N, C-alpha and C positions, 0 to 999 in steps of 0.2 A: 613604469608601473606594470605589474604582471596581470594578464587577463585570466579570469576564471576559465577552467576547461569547459567546453561545450557539453551540454547535456547528451548522454548516450540513449537516444530515444528507443533504439532497439532493445538495449539491456533493460530499460525501465518497463517497457512494454512486456517483455518476457518475464521480468520479476513480478509485475502486477498480476499477469496470467498465472503464475505459480501460486500466489495467494488465493486467487479465485479458484483454481482447481482443487487446492487443499480444503477450502471452505465447503466445496461441493462434494468432496469424496472421503475426506478424513473423519474419523470418529472423534467428535470433540465433546467430552463428557460434561464439563462444568459451565461452559460459556453459554449465555442465553441466546436464543435465536435472534432476538432484536439486535444485539451487539454484532452478531455475525453478519446480519443483513446490512447493517450500517457500514461495517468494515468493507463488505463485498461491494456495495454501491460505490464507495470511494475509490476502491481498486479499479472498478470498471471505468470510472471518470478519468483515473490516472492513465490506465491502459489505452482508452480511446484518444485522450490528448496526445499521449506519447506516439500512437500510430499515425496521428495527423502531423506530427512533427512540432507539437506545441508544448510549452512548458505547463504542466498541469497546475502549478501554483498560480501562474499568470492568467489562467483561464477561470479561475474561481471568481464568483460574483464579489463585488465589493463587500467588505466586512466579513467574509466567510473564510474559514480556516479549515484545514484537514484535522480531523480528530481521531483518525484510525489508531495512530500509535498510542495516544492516551488510553483509548478504549481497550486496546490489546493489552497494555501493561497492567491494567487494572482486572481484566477478566481471565486472561489466559493463565492456566496453572498446571495442568496435567502434562504428562510427557508429549502426548501428541499435540496438545496446544502449545507447548513450547517450540515444537517444530514449526508451527504455524508462525509463532512469534519470530523465529529466525527468518522466515521468509518476508515477513513484514518489515523487519529491521533492514534487510536488503533493499527494499523499495525506498525506505527512508534514506539510507546511505547514498543511494543513486540521486535522489532529489536534492539532498544536502550538497553533494559535491559539484552540482552544476552552478 
């Protein structure tokens, strides 16, 4: 049986940081501040877990799930926001591959 690849914590930390930086610096026209805050908080959690060498999904409290991808898919629409969506998708790909 083939073992799944190990999580690339450095790549995950970097990808989450890219999302955080984009939220802090990009002009995001149509998305609400509450949604951006929620996404950012989840990215900080992911970044910090990855920096500690821990799987962020395994660090969530019981019964809790990440919602950033759903929020992003519902809220992001403008060209700048779609650039943020691309960064968010990268975080998701890294989490799923592990």
